[in-house]
Each structure stands twice: as C-alpha cells, then as structure tokens.
C-alpha positions as CSV (number, residue, x, y, z in Angstrom):
1,M,1.9,8.8,6.2
2,N,1.1,6.3,9.0
3,A,0.9,8.0,12.4
4,L,2.4,5.0,14.2
5,P,5.9,3.6,13.7
6,L,5.9,0.5,11.6
7,W,8.0,-1.6,14.1
8,T,9.5,-1.0,17.4
9,S,13.1,-2.2,17.7
10,D,12.0,-4.5,20.5
11,A,9.3,-6.1,18.4
12,M,11.8,-6.7,15.6
13,R,14.2,-8.3,17.9
14,A,11.5,-10.6,19.3
15,A,10.3,-11.5,15.9
16,M,13.7,-12.4,14.6
17,R,14.9,-13.9,17.9
18,T,18.2,-11.9,17.9
19,E,20.2,-9.4,19.9
20,A,21.4,-5.9,19.0
21,D,24.9,-4.4,18.4
22,G,25.1,-0.7,19.0
23,V,22.4,1.6,20.2
24,L,19.1,1.0,18.4
25,P,16.4,3.6,17.9
26,Q,13.1,3.0,19.6
27,A,11.3,2.3,16.3
28,V,11.6,2.3,12.5
29,T,9.3,3.8,10.0
30,G,9.7,1.3,7.2
31,I,11.6,-1.6,5.7
32,S,14.1,-1.4,2.8
33,I,16.4,-3.7,0.9
34,D,17.8,-1.0,-1.4
35,S,20.2,1.6,-0.1
36,R,19.4,3.8,-3.2
37,T,15.7,4.2,-2.4
38,L,15.9,4.0,1.4
39,A,14.1,6.7,3.3
40,P,15.5,8.1,6.6
41,G,14.2,6.1,9.6
42,E,13.8,2.8,7.8
43,A,15.4,-0.5,8.7
44,Y,17.8,-1.8,6.0
45,F,17.9,-5.6,5.4
46,A,21.3,-6.6,3.8
47,I,19.9,-9.4,1.7
48,R,22.4,-11.5,-0.3
49,G,21.1,-11.6,-3.9
50,A,22.1,-13.3,-7.1
51,V,24.1,-10.3,-8.3
52,H,24.8,-8.1,-5.2
53,D,25.4,-8.7,-1.5
54,G,23.4,-6.2,0.5
55,H,26.2,-6.1,3.1
56,D,28.3,-4.1,0.6
57,F,25.8,-1.3,1.0
58,V,25.2,-1.2,4.7
59,E,27.4,1.8,5.2
60,A,25.7,3.7,2.4
61,A,22.3,2.8,3.9
62,L,23.3,4.1,7.4
63,K,24.7,7.3,5.8
64,A,21.4,7.7,4.0
65,G,19.6,7.7,7.3
66,A,18.7,4.1,8.0
67,A,17.6,3.7,11.6
68,L,19.3,0.3,11.8
69,A,20.6,-2.5,9.6
70,V,19.9,-6.2,9.7
71,V,23.1,-8.1,8.9
72,E,24.6,-11.6,9.1
73,K,26.5,-12.6,12.1
74,A,29.5,-13.7,9.9
75,Q,29.8,-10.1,8.5
76,A,28.8,-8.0,11.5
77,K,32.5,-7.3,12.5
78,K,33.0,-5.4,9.2
79,F,31.0,-2.5,10.6
80,A,31.7,0.1,13.2
81,S,31.3,-1.1,16.8
82,D,28.6,1.6,17.5
83,A,26.7,0.9,14.3
84,P,23.0,0.2,15.0
85,L,22.7,-3.4,13.9
86,L,20.4,-6.4,14.4
87,V,22.6,-9.4,13.9
88,V,21.1,-12.6,12.5
89,D,22.2,-15.9,11.0
90,D,20.4,-15.3,7.7
91,V,19.0,-12.0,6.7
92,L,16.3,-13.3,4.3
93,A,15.2,-15.8,6.9
94,A,15.0,-13.0,9.4
95,L,12.8,-11.0,7.0
96,V,10.5,-14.1,6.7
97,D,10.3,-14.2,10.5
98,L,9.3,-10.6,10.6
99,A,6.7,-11.2,7.9
100,H,5.2,-14.0,10.0
101,A,5.1,-11.6,13.0
102,S,3.4,-9.0,10.8
103,R,0.7,-11.4,9.8
104,A,0.1,-12.5,13.4
105,R,-0.6,-8.9,14.5
106,L,-2.8,-8.0,11.6
107,Q,-6.5,-7.5,12.0
108,A,-7.0,-6.7,8.3
109,Q,-8.9,-8.6,5.7
110,V,-6.1,-10.1,3.6
111,I,-6.5,-10.8,-0.1
112,A,-3.9,-12.8,-2.1
113,V,-3.8,-12.7,-5.9
114,T,-2.1,-15.1,-8.4
115,G,-2.7,-16.2,-12.0
116,S,-1.0,-16.6,-15.3
117,V,-2.1,-13.2,-16.5
118,G,-3.3,-10.0,-14.7
119,K,-1.9,-10.5,-11.2
120,T,-0.4,-7.1,-10.9
121,S,-3.2,-5.2,-12.6
122,T,-5.8,-7.0,-10.4
123,K,-3.7,-6.3,-7.2
124,E,-3.4,-2.6,-8.2
125,A,-7.2,-2.4,-8.9
126,L,-7.9,-3.9,-5.4
127,L,-5.5,-1.3,-3.9
128,H,-7.3,1.4,-5.8
129,V,-10.9,0.6,-4.8
130,L,-10.1,-0.5,-1.2
131,S,-7.9,2.6,-0.5
132,A,-10.9,4.7,-1.3
133,Q,-12.8,3.1,1.7
134,S,-10.2,2.5,4.4
135,Q,-6.5,2.2,5.1
136,T,-5.1,-0.4,2.6
137,H,-1.7,-1.9,2.2
138,A,-0.5,-3.7,-1.0
139,S,2.6,-5.2,-2.5
140,T,4.8,-2.7,-4.3
141,A,5.3,-3.2,-8.1
142,S,5.5,-7.0,-8.7
143,F,7.0,-8.0,-5.4
144,N,5.6,-11.5,-5.6
145,N,8.5,-13.9,-5.0
146,H,10.5,-15.4,-2.2
147,W,11.8,-12.0,-1.0
148,G,9.1,-9.8,-2.4
149,V,6.2,-11.4,-0.5
150,P,7.9,-11.3,3.0
151,L,9.1,-7.8,2.3
152,S,5.6,-6.7,1.4
153,L,4.1,-8.4,4.5
154,A,6.8,-7.0,6.8
155,R,5.9,-3.5,5.5
156,C,2.2,-3.8,6.3
157,P,1.0,-1.4,9.1
158,A,-0.5,-3.1,12.0
159,D,-3.7,-1.0,11.8
160,A,-4.5,-1.6,8.1
161,R,-8.1,-2.6,7.4
162,F,-7.3,-4.3,4.1
163,A,-4.1,-5.9,2.8
164,V,-3.5,-7.2,-0.7
165,F,-0.6,-9.4,-1.7
166,E,0.5,-10.6,-5.2
167,I,2.0,-14.1,-5.3
168,G,3.9,-15.4,-8.3
169,M,5.7,-18.5,-9.5
170,N,7.3,-20.2,-12.4
171,H,8.0,-23.6,-10.7
172,A,5.8,-25.9,-8.8
173,G,6.1,-25.5,-5.0
174,E,6.9,-21.8,-5.0
175,I,3.4,-20.6,-4.0
176,T,3.0,-22.9,-0.9
177,P,5.5,-21.2,1.5
178,L,4.4,-17.8,0.4
179,V,0.7,-18.2,0.8
180,K,1.2,-19.9,4.2
181,M,3.0,-16.7,5.2
182,V,0.2,-14.4,3.9
183,R,-2.8,-16.6,5.1
184,P,-5.4,-14.8,3.1
185,H,-9.1,-14.5,3.8
186,V,-9.7,-14.3,0.1
187,A,-7.6,-15.8,-2.7
188,I,-7.9,-15.0,-6.4
189,I,-6.7,-16.9,-9.4
190,T,-7.2,-14.6,-12.3
191,T,-6.7,-17.2,-15.0
192,V,-4.5,-20.2,-16.0
193,E,-2.8,-19.9,-19.3
194,P,0.2,-21.6,-21.1
195,V,3.0,-19.6,-19.6
196,H,6.3,-20.8,-18.1
197,L,5.8,-24.0,-20.2
198,E,9.6,-24.4,-20.0
199,F,9.1,-25.6,-16.5
200,F,5.7,-27.5,-16.7
201,S,4.4,-30.5,-18.6
202,G,1.2,-28.7,-19.6
203,I,-1.5,-26.3,-18.6
204,E,-2.9,-28.8,-16.1
205,A,0.4,-28.8,-14.2
206,I,0.3,-24.9,-14.2
207,A,-3.2,-25.1,-12.7
208,D,-2.0,-27.4,-10.0
209,A,0.9,-25.1,-9.2
210,K,-1.5,-22.0,-9.0
211,S,-3.9,-24.0,-6.8
212,E,-1.2,-24.1,-4.1
213,I,-2.6,-20.7,-3.1
214,F,-5.5,-22.6,-1.5
215,E,-3.2,-24.2,1.0
216,G,-2.9,-20.9,2.9
217,V,-6.5,-19.7,2.9
218,V,-7.7,-19.2,6.5
219,A,-10.6,-21.3,7.9
220,D,-14.0,-20.0,6.5
221,G,-12.1,-18.1,3.8
222,A,-13.1,-17.9,0.1
223,V,-11.5,-18.3,-3.3
224,V,-12.4,-16.4,-6.5
225,L,-11.9,-18.3,-9.7
226,N,-12.4,-17.6,-13.4
227,H,-15.5,-19.6,-14.6
228,D,-14.6,-19.0,-18.2
229,N,-11.2,-20.6,-17.9
230,S,-10.6,-24.1,-19.1
231,Q,-9.1,-25.1,-15.7
232,F,-12.1,-23.9,-13.5
233,A,-13.4,-27.4,-12.7
234,R,-9.9,-28.6,-11.8
235,L,-9.2,-25.6,-9.6
236,S,-12.6,-25.9,-7.9
237,R,-12.0,-29.6,-7.0
238,R,-8.6,-28.7,-5.6
239,A,-10.1,-25.9,-3.5
240,R,-12.7,-28.3,-2.0
241,K,-10.0,-30.8,-1.2
242,C,-8.2,-28.1,0.7
243,G,-11.4,-27.6,2.8
244,I,-12.6,-24.4,1.1
245,S,-16.4,-24.3,0.8
246,R,-16.8,-20.7,-0.4
247,I,-15.9,-20.8,-4.1
248,V,-17.0,-17.7,-6.0
249,S,-16.7,-17.7,-9.8
250,F,-16.5,-14.7,-12.1
251,G,-16.9,-14.5,-15.9
252,A,-19.5,-14.3,-18.7
253,D,-20.7,-17.9,-17.9
254,K,-24.3,-17.8,-16.7
255,R,-23.3,-19.8,-13.6
256,A,-20.8,-17.2,-12.4
257,E,-21.6,-15.5,-9.2
258,A,-19.8,-12.4,-10.4
259,R,-21.2,-12.3,-13.9
260,L,-20.7,-10.1,-16.9
261,L,-24.1,-9.1,-18.2
262,D,-23.1,-6.5,-20.8
263,I,-20.0,-4.6,-21.9
264,S,-19.3,-1.6,-24.2
265,L,-15.6,-1.5,-25.2
266,H,-14.2,2.0,-25.8
267,T,-10.7,3.1,-26.9
268,T,-9.4,3.9,-23.5
269,C,-12.1,2.6,-21.1
270,S,-15.1,0.2,-20.9
271,A,-18.7,0.4,-19.6
272,V,-19.6,-2.7,-17.7
273,H,-23.0,-4.1,-16.5
274,A,-22.6,-7.0,-14.1
275,N,-24.2,-8.9,-11.3
276,I,-21.8,-9.2,-8.3
277,L,-23.0,-11.7,-5.7
278,G,-26.6,-11.0,-6.4
279,H,-26.3,-7.2,-6.8
280,E,-26.5,-5.6,-10.2
281,V,-24.0,-2.8,-10.9
282,T,-23.1,-0.6,-13.9
283,Y,-19.8,1.1,-13.9
284,K,-17.1,2.7,-16.0
285,L,-13.7,1.0,-16.0
286,G,-10.9,3.4,-16.6
287,M,-8.8,0.9,-18.6
288,P,-9.6,-0.6,-22.0
289,G,-10.0,-4.2,-23.0
290,R,-12.3,-7.1,-22.3
291,H,-9.6,-8.8,-20.3
292,M,-9.5,-5.9,-17.9
293,A,-13.3,-5.9,-17.6
294,M,-13.3,-9.6,-16.7
295,N,-10.7,-9.1,-14.0
296,S,-12.7,-6.2,-12.6
297,L,-15.4,-8.7,-11.8
298,A,-12.9,-10.6,-9.6
299,V,-11.9,-7.3,-8.0
300,L,-15.5,-6.4,-7.0
301,A,-16.2,-10.0,-5.8
302,A,-13.1,-10.1,-3.6
303,S,-13.8,-6.6,-2.3
304,S,-17.3,-7.6,-1.3
305,L,-16.1,-10.8,0.3
306,A,-13.6,-8.7,2.3
307,G,-16.4,-6.5,3.6
308,A,-16.0,-3.4,1.4
309,D,-18.9,-1.4,0.0
310,L,-19.7,-2.8,-3.5
311,A,-21.3,0.5,-4.8
312,L,-18.3,2.5,-3.7
313,A,-15.9,0.0,-5.1
314,S,-17.6,-0.1,-8.5
315,L,-17.6,3.7,-8.6
316,S,-13.9,3.8,-7.9
317,L,-13.1,1.8,-10.9
318,S,-13.7,4.8,-13.2
319,Q,-10.5,6.3,-11.9
320,L,-8.3,3.3,-12.4
321,V,-5.2,3.8,-14.5
322,P,-2.7,1.2,-15.8
323,A,0.6,0.5,-14.0
324,A,3.9,1.3,-15.6
325,G,4.6,-0.9,-18.7
326,R,1.1,-2.4,-18.6
327,G,-0.9,-0.2,-21.0
328,V,0.2,3.3,-20.1
329,R,-0.7,5.7,-23.0
330,Q,1.2,8.7,-24.2
331,T,0.6,11.2,-27.0
332,L,3.9,11.8,-28.8
333,V,4.4,14.8,-31.0
334,V,5.9,13.9,-34.4
335,P,6.3,16.0,-37.6
336,G,2.8,16.8,-38.9
337,G,0.8,15.6,-35.8
338,E,0.7,13.1,-33.0
339,V,1.2,9.4,-32.3
340,T,-0.4,7.3,-29.6
341,L,2.1,5.2,-27.8
342,I,0.8,2.2,-25.7
343,D,3.5,0.9,-23.4
344,E,3.0,-2.8,-22.7
345,S,6.7,-3.5,-22.3
346,Y,6.8,-4.9,-18.8
347,N,6.1,-8.5,-19.7
348,A,4.3,-10.8,-22.1
349,N,2.9,-14.3,-22.7
350,P,0.5,-15.6,-25.4
351,A,-2.7,-14.6,-23.5
352,S,-1.5,-11.1,-22.6
353,M,-0.2,-10.6,-26.2
354,V,-3.6,-11.4,-27.6
355,A,-5.3,-9.1,-25.1
356,A,-2.9,-6.2,-25.9
357,L,-3.4,-6.7,-29.7
358,S,-7.1,-6.5,-29.1
359,V,-6.7,-3.2,-27.3
360,L,-4.5,-1.9,-30.2
361,G,-7.1,-2.9,-32.6
362,R,-9.5,-0.5,-31.0
363,A,-7.0,2.4,-30.7
364,K,-8.0,5.6,-32.5
365,I,-5.8,6.5,-35.4
366,G,-5.5,9.6,-37.6
367,P,-6.6,10.0,-41.3
368,H,-3.4,8.4,-42.6
369,G,-2.5,6.5,-39.4
370,R,-1.8,2.8,-38.8
371,R,-2.0,0.4,-35.9
372,I,1.5,-0.8,-35.3
373,A,2.6,-3.6,-33.1
374,V,6.2,-3.8,-31.9
375,L,6.7,-7.2,-30.4
376,G,9.6,-8.9,-28.6
377,D,10.1,-12.5,-27.6
378,M,7.8,-14.2,-25.1
379,L,10.2,-16.2,-22.8
380,E,9.9,-19.4,-20.8
381,L,7.5,-21.1,-23.3
382,G,9.5,-24.3,-23.7
383,P,9.1,-26.7,-26.7
384,T,5.9,-25.0,-27.9
385,S,7.5,-21.5,-28.1
386,A,7.8,-21.4,-31.9
387,Q,4.2,-22.5,-32.4
388,L,2.9,-20.0,-29.8
389,H,4.8,-17.1,-31.4
390,A,3.7,-18.0,-34.9
391,G,0.1,-18.3,-33.6
392,L,-0.1,-14.6,-32.8
393,N,-0.7,-14.0,-36.5
394,D,-4.3,-15.0,-36.0
395,A,-4.8,-12.1,-33.5
396,I,-3.0,-9.7,-35.8
397,K,-5.4,-10.5,-38.6
398,A,-8.5,-10.5,-36.4
399,D,-7.6,-7.1,-34.9
400,H,-6.7,-5.5,-38.2
401,I,-3.1,-4.6,-37.1
402,D,-1.6,-2.7,-40.1
403,L,2.2,-3.1,-39.4
404,V,4.3,-5.4,-37.2
405,F,7.8,-5.1,-36.0
406,C,9.4,-8.2,-34.5
407,C,12.6,-8.8,-32.5
408,G,14.2,-11.8,-31.0
409,P,14.8,-15.4,-32.3
410,M,11.4,-16.6,-31.3
411,M,9.5,-13.7,-32.9
412,R,11.1,-14.8,-36.2
413,N,8.4,-17.5,-36.3
414,L,5.8,-14.8,-36.3
415,W,7.7,-12.6,-38.8
416,D,8.0,-15.5,-41.3
417,G,4.2,-16.0,-41.3
418,L,3.2,-12.4,-41.7
419,S,1.9,-11.2,-45.1
420,A,4.3,-8.9,-46.9
421,G,2.1,-5.9,-46.4
422,K,2.2,-6.2,-42.6
423,R,6.0,-6.5,-42.3
424,G,7.4,-3.4,-40.7
425,G,10.8,-4.7,-39.7
426,Y,12.7,-7.5,-38.0
427,A,15.9,-7.5,-35.8
428,G,17.6,-9.9,-33.4
429,S,17.3,-7.5,-30.4
430,A,15.3,-4.5,-29.2
431,A,18.4,-2.3,-29.6
432,T,18.9,-3.1,-33.3
433,L,15.1,-2.9,-34.0
434,E,14.9,0.6,-32.4
435,P,16.1,2.7,-35.3
436,Q,13.7,0.9,-37.7
437,V,10.7,1.7,-35.5
438,L,11.8,5.4,-35.0
439,A,12.1,5.8,-38.7
440,A,8.8,4.3,-39.6
441,I,6.2,6.0,-37.4
442,R,4.2,9.0,-38.7
443,A,1.4,11.3,-37.6
444,G,-1.8,9.5,-36.9
445,D,-0.3,6.1,-35.9
446,A,-1.0,4.1,-32.8
447,V,2.0,2.1,-31.6
448,M,1.9,-0.7,-29.1
449,V,5.2,-2.1,-27.7
450,K,5.2,-5.4,-25.9
451,G,7.5,-8.3,-25.0
452,S,8.8,-10.3,-22.0
453,F,10.9,-8.3,-19.5
454,G,14.0,-10.1,-20.7
455,S,13.3,-8.9,-24.3
456,K,14.1,-5.4,-23.2
457,M,11.3,-3.8,-25.2
458,K,11.3,-0.8,-22.7
459,T,14.4,0.4,-24.6
460,I,12.2,1.1,-27.7
461,V,9.6,2.9,-25.5
462,T,12.3,5.0,-24.0
463,A,13.7,5.8,-27.4
464,L,10.3,6.9,-28.7
465,E,9.7,9.1,-25.7
466,K,13.1,10.7,-26.1
467,R,12.8,11.4,-29.8
468,F,9.2,12.5,-29.7
469,P,8.3,14.0,-26.3
470,G,4.6,14.3,-25.6
471,N,2.0,14.0,-22.9
472,A,0.0,11.4,-21.1
473,A,-3.1,10.5,-23.1
474,F,-6.4,11.3,-21.4
475,D,-9.3,8.8,-21.1
476,E,-12.5,9.3,-23.0
477,A,-15.8,9.2,-21.2
478,A,-17.7,5.9,-21.5
479,I,-21.0,7.2,-22.9
C-alpha cells in the first residue's frame, strides 16, 4: 500500500476548480466509480453511464466508507446537507481534470500501449517486469476508453517511477484526447490488424487511427512499432510527421532493433533469444505462443527506453502469467482423467483467433484426447465478417484442431466450411451451445474457448468449471 495519500482534498478541489459541500477529509486513498468495489477512504465519482447513473449509488458509496463523493451540481441537493461532497458541473469532465493534474505532478516514465491485438497482455507484461524494479502503476483490467484512461491516470501515485496506460479505440479520433492526457515518454503499437472493420474503410484507416497515439508523445520521446506488420512503413512516416525521431522497431525482420533471433515454443511457455537495442538476451517467457514472444520484444524495448534494467526485465518474464480470459489454463477433473481448459473468452478478432488456435495446436493431450476449439462470433468486422469467419478454417487445418464447436450467426460461415469429421456442434448462442460442449469432452482433451466479449463465451467456461472442478495448470520448464 502506498504510504502517502493519493490526493488531498485541497488538491482535488484545485484540480477540478470547485467548492465543497459538507466537511471533507484531509485526503483520500483512492478513486472509485463503483460503489460495490469501493474501499473505505476512497473518493467516489458519480459518473453517468449508458446504463446507470452513479448518483443513484452515492448514498451506498458513503455508507461503504467513501471519504467523499464527486457529484453534479444539478443533483447535489438530493443528498444530506452534511454529506462530504465535491460539487461539479460534469463528473466525467471533473475526472478528466483530475487526470490532467495527476499527469502534471508525475515524475514517472510514462508508457502508453495501443494496437489491434495484445494491448492488455503487453500492458500487463510491462507492469510485471517494471514492478520488479520500482514502484509501477498501470491501468486496471482493460480501462482504455474515455472514462477508463482518466480514471487510471487519476489513480496514479505521485511518487511512481513507472506508469503504464492502455489506450483503445474502435473509431477514428478516440485516441487523440486520451494520449494528450497521458503524454507518454514511450508509445507502443503492438500491431495493426483488420478489427473494428465495421467502423473503418480498411486496414490503412485503422493504422491511421492507431497512429493518433503519436500526437501525445512528449518531446524527445520514442515509439515502438512492429516491423513485421504490413503497416510499419505507414506508421513510421506518421511518427516522423509528428516530430518523433526515435522510432524503435521489433520483430523477426533483420532491420528490427528489438529482434527475435531464435525461439523454442513449448506447450505453456517459450524460450526466446533476442537482440534488444544492441544487447543479446536469452529468456524464458511464461506464456505460450509466438505472438506473445513477439510482444515480449516490445516490452523489453520499451522497458529499456524507460530506463529499466534489461537483464532484470528479461528475467522477470519467466514468471509472467496470462490475464483472466486471455489464455488462463485449468486442469479439469472428468470421468476417467483430466481435461486442459484454455480460457480465451475475453475477446476475439481474426488475428487473435489464429494465435489462439496455434497455441491450442501445441497443447498436450492424453492418449485418446482431442484438441477442441469452442468458438463464438467475432464482432465489429463489417462487410467482410462472413469471409473472415470462414477463413479460420485454414488455421484449424494447419494447427490440426480435431473438433470445432461454433456459436453465433457469423460462426455459421466457419461451420459450413468444416469437414464433417471436425464438426463438434453448432448453436445460435453460447447458452444453447453449452450442453453440447459439456456432453462432448472426455479425458485427455484440451479445450480452448474464445469469442468476442459480446458473444458471451465466458458462460461456457463457467459451465465447464462448475461441472468439472479442477486446478490451475502449472507451466512446464523451458528446457
């Protein structure tokens, strides 16, 4: 726990240019927008969302121990006259003001991460390796949008040495105001892939939207780009137009400054030999998949640029574990033996689907086991959605996936193209597919569940966990 308070009440008032109602505490220990998870001593911001109005939960937050609540002027009279309130015109705008004040007081090296695939895992890897060296703050979960970024920034302790922020988008123009708030010393674009095509004319337009991250990089800052990606040259040109001269590339390309020299892929981890900014390193990466290994190059490059020790950072990667819904493994106990469950249910797009199928293709199975993919719709792919779903059949064949379950109207395009022997089952939704999956698995199987968040594939993961309780799977040593 941080020894200093996160914010004094006076500093919050100054940042948000407002006055107080009621008697305020001297300081707050944190920032919350959810009365259910609020910890005593935190400030509660009553944000008006698409579904709920935070003002409906102010009293609950104060009863839960909130030190104060930030509320709209128009609603302030709803609360007790002695309630500790900071009254503002707009609560989200006030949070943004506090975020700007947070960035202004920071002495930390700030890193921002965006990309079509791998934002959260890269952010979590940076948090992991930098925390081993000094106090590090990072965005919680996938707090990467118009409220998540200011919330993450407002929560940053003033004495942090490193700060890592994830920045997302699904429309052009979304990244610009967020990155100008964060003002990173180092910005990473993991990759540019055909995602959110419902809102873009093509992959070049996606690259242009991702390149908005350059607009907030501080003077003499650096960007880290994927040299193996088709949009590398386009992104590099845009970075230079934004006045950024330090462009560091990563990948297998011989011209990359963070270059993959060799890799040994294992079931649950990888052994990597790389050259990072002129220094050769060999390290174990505690997560499987070539895609994870490639992103680890960006992690080490950004860490070095931010002043961290490269040797310690590479050593820390051996203890890296996947975030919830992004490759977490469990061993489930079923009649006659065990099943490996790989939970990739948090989200999906064509690139991450291919990567996850590759990992499944390397999963260990028992004597009579099968590699089973349970796949839900990939959303926001626009007119090419049917083609992109059907195209997954190539990866299923290449990775020798034995059985495929599909759910959702778009996954019907994949189902129709599967050979009869690979068809496990099809349903219109995760809920209706669930019993088919539960009935099919047997001892020795490896099962991977993946789909866009809106496809609700987590329900199938939960059903498997409930029916067949087990234990977290342990990583093998990379030898």
